[in-house]
C-alpha positions in Angstrom: 0.0 0.0 0.0 1.1 3.6 -0.6 1.4 6.9 1.1 -0.8 9.4 -0.7 -0.9 13.2 -0.1 -4.3 14.8 -0.7 -4.1 18.6 -1.3 -7.4 20.4 -1.5 -8.7 23.5 0.2 -12.2 22.0 0.7 -12.5 20.1 3.9 -15.3 17.9 2.6 -13.3 16.7 -0.4 -10.2 16.0 1.8 -12.3 14.0 4.2 -14.0 12.0 1.5 -10.9 11.2 -0.5 -9.1 10.3 2.8 -11.9 7.9 3.8 -12.0 6.2 0.4 -8.3 5.8 0.1 -7.8 4.7 3.7 -10.5 2.1 3.1 -8.3 0.8 0.3 -5.4 0.4 2.7 -3.4 3.5 1.9 -1.8 5.9 4.3 -3.1 9.4 3.8 -1.5 12.8 4.4 -3.7 15.9 4.1 -3.0 19.5 3.2 -5.3 22.4 2.5 -2.9 24.8 0.8 0.5 24.9 -0.9 2.4 25.7 2.2 1.1 22.6 4.0 1.6 20.5 0.8 5.3 21.5 0.7 5.7 20.5 4.4 3.8 17.2 3.9 5.8 16.3 0.8 9.1 16.9 2.7 7.9 15.0 5.8 6.0 12.1 4.4 7.7 11.6 1.0 4.4 10.4 -0.5 4.2 7.8 -3.3 1.4 9.8 -4.9 -0.1 13.3 -4.7 -3.7 14.3 -5.5 -3.4 18.0 -6.1 -6.3 20.5 -6.5 -5.7 23.2 -9.1 -7.7 26.0 -7.6 -6.4 26.9 -4.1 -6.4 30.3 -2.3 -2.7 30.9 -1.9 -0.8 29.1 -4.7 -2.7 27.2 -7.4 -1.9 23.6 -8.0 -0.3 24.1 -11.4 2.1 26.7 -10.0 3.0 24.3 -7.2 3.5 21.5 -9.7 5.9 23.7 -11.7 7.7 24.7 -8.5 8.3 21.0 -7.6 9.3 20.2 -11.2 11.8 23.1 -11.4 13.4 22.1 -8.1 13.7 18.4 -9.1 11.1 17.4 -6.4 8.7 15.5 -8.7 9.9 12.1 -7.4 6.3 11.0 -7.1 3.4 11.0 -9.6 0.9 13.8 -9.3 -2.8 13.6 -10.3 -4.4 17.0 -10.7 -8.0 17.6 -9.7 -10.4 20.5 -10.6 -14.1 21.3 -10.7 -13.5 24.2 -13.0 -10.8 22.9 -15.2 -10.6 23.0 -19.0 -8.8 20.9 -21.6 -6.2 23.6 -21.8 -5.6 23.5 -18.1 -5.3 19.7 -18.1 -2.8 19.8 -21.0 -0.8 22.5 -19.2 -0.7 20.4 -16.1 0.4 17.3 -17.9 3.1 19.2 -19.7 4.7 20.2 -16.5 4.6 16.9 -14.8 1.1 15.7 -13.9 0.3 12.2 -15.0 -3.5 12.4 -14.9 -6.3 14.9 -14.6 -9.6 14.2 -12.7 -12.6 16.4 -13.1 -14.8 17.0 -10.0 -17.1 15.6 -8.9 -14.7 12.7 -8.9 -16.5 9.3 -9.1 -15.3 6.3 -7.0 -14.5 4.2 -10.1 -12.4 6.9 -11.8 -10.5 7.8 -8.6 -9.5 4.3 -7.8 -8.6 3.5 -11.4 -6.4 6.6 -11.7 -4.7 5.9 -8.3 -4.1 2.3 -9.2 -2.6 3.2 -12.7 -0.4 5.9 -11.2 1.0 3.6 -8.5 1.6 0.8 -11.1 3.4 3.2 -13.5 5.8 4.5 -10.9 6.8 1.4 -9.0 9.7 1.8 -8.4 9.7 5.6 -8.4 11.2 7.1 -11.6 13.4 10.1 -11.9 11.6 13.5 -12.2 10.1 13.9 -15.6 11.7 16.6 -17.8 9.9 19.9 -18.0 7.5 20.1 -20.9 7.3 16.3 -21.5 3.9 15.4 -22.9 2.0 13.0 -20.7 -1.5 11.5 -21.1 -4.3 12.3 -18.8 -7.7 10.8 -17.9 -11.0 12.5 -17.4 -13.8 11.4 -15.2 -17.4 11.1 -16.2 -20.5 11.4 -14.0 -22.2 8.1 -13.1 -25.9 8.1 -12.1 -26.6 6.2 -8.9 -28.7 3.0 -9.2 -31.1 2.6 -6.3 -32.0 -0.8 -4.9 -35.6 -1.9 -5.5 -37.5 -4.4 -3.4 -39.4 -7.1 -5.1 -43.2 -7.0 -4.9 -44.7 -9.2 -2.1 -48.1 -10.2 -0.7 -49.2 -10.3 2.9 -48.3 -8.2 5.9 -44.7 -9.2 6.3 -41.7 -9.8 4.0 -38.7 -12.0 4.5 -35.6 -10.4 2.8 -31.9 -10.7 2.5 -30.1 -13.7 0.9 -28.9 -16.4 3.3 -25.4 -15.8 4.7 -25.2 -17.4 8.2 -21.5 -16.3 8.7 -22.5 -12.7 8.9 -22.8 -10.8 12.2 -26.2 -9.5 11.1 -29.2 -11.7 10.4 -29.4 -12.5 6.7 -33.2 -13.0 6.8 -35.4 -10.4 8.4 -39.1 -9.8 8.8 -40.5 -6.4 7.9 -44.1 -5.3 8.8 -45.8 -3.8 5.8 -48.8 -2.5 7.8 -47.1 0.8 8.3 -46.5 4.1 6.3 -44.6 3.6 3.1 -41.7 5.9 4.1 -41.2 4.0 7.5 -41.3 0.6 5.8 -38.9 1.7 3.1 -36.4 3.2 5.6 -36.5 0.1 7.7 -35.8 -2.1 4.7 -33.0 0.2 3.4 -31.3 0.4 6.8 -31.3 -3.4 7.2 -30.2 -3.8 3.5 -27.2 -1.6 4.0 -26.3 -3.0 7.4 -26.3 -6.4 5.9 -23.9 -5.4 3.1 -21.7 -3.5 5.5 -21.4 -6.6 7.7 -20.8 -8.8 4.6 -18.0 -6.5 3.3 -16.4 -6.0 6.8 -17.3 -2.3 6.8 -15.7 -1.5 3.4 -17.6 1.5 2.0 -15.8 1.0 -1.3 -17.1 -2.6 -1.7 -20.6 -1.7 -0.5 -20.8 1.1 -3.1 -19.7 -1.3 -5.8 -22.1 -4.0 -4.6 -25.2 -1.8 -4.2 -24.5 0.3 -7.4 -24.5 3.6 -5.5 -22.0 6.4 -6.1 -19.9 6.6 -2.8 -20.9 10.1 -1.8 -24.5 9.3 -2.2 -24.1 6.1 -0.3 -22.4 7.9 2.6 -25.2 10.5 2.8 -27.8 7.7 2.6 -26.3 5.8 5.5 -26.2 8.9 7.7 -29.8 9.7 6.8 -30.9 6.2 7.8 -28.9 6.3 11.1 -26.6 3.4 10.2 -23.8 3.0 12.7 -20.7 3.1 10.4 -18.2 2.5 13.3 -19.7 -0.9 14.2 -18.4 -2.6 11.1 -15.4 -0.4 10.4 -12.4 -2.6 9.7 -9.2 -2.3 11.7 -7.0 -2.8 8.7 -6.8 -1.9 5.0 -8.1 -3.9 2.1 
């Protein structure tokens, strides 16, 4: 597993990327501006940097040029931006970035870019020469797919596939003689608790299993009152 430095001035994005990548077994360093990024790069010597372009003090492309000019690009850098253009992406790759991710960053695109970056640079290469053209990737939006319960008859429903090794019951009874919203919330809560237990608390795997984009999944679990700490794994993937 790798040490990854996430540089972004938005707290929510730092927290989300940190949770996703920690869930994958990586060690995460965080920085909210260029000054903190310089210090973290020197202290942690990351294997990969996720660098936001638009920051309040020094923008990401300027910081990337600074590292390249000083011979400090000993790690791959993936640029991120919610306002970037093709010209911005091309400029970033010309000065040393190996990929460009457009916000909002989807789970699949993030993990793929990180995996490809770490594979390409193992072992670490020498700093790329200034101006060397490099390819970049661009993320696309993915619409969430919501789980749908099968139609049933009667006042109760048995649900969940059999999996006796799980810590949560794989078959549960739901009372249907109640308001639709309450019944739906009860089912969804049990549904997600089941999959969290099955995947040992891995939000990444649950997102893939249920077909939900990870940010939507996280909000959904909070809304339903699912205890995320109960199934949180003690180690990485």
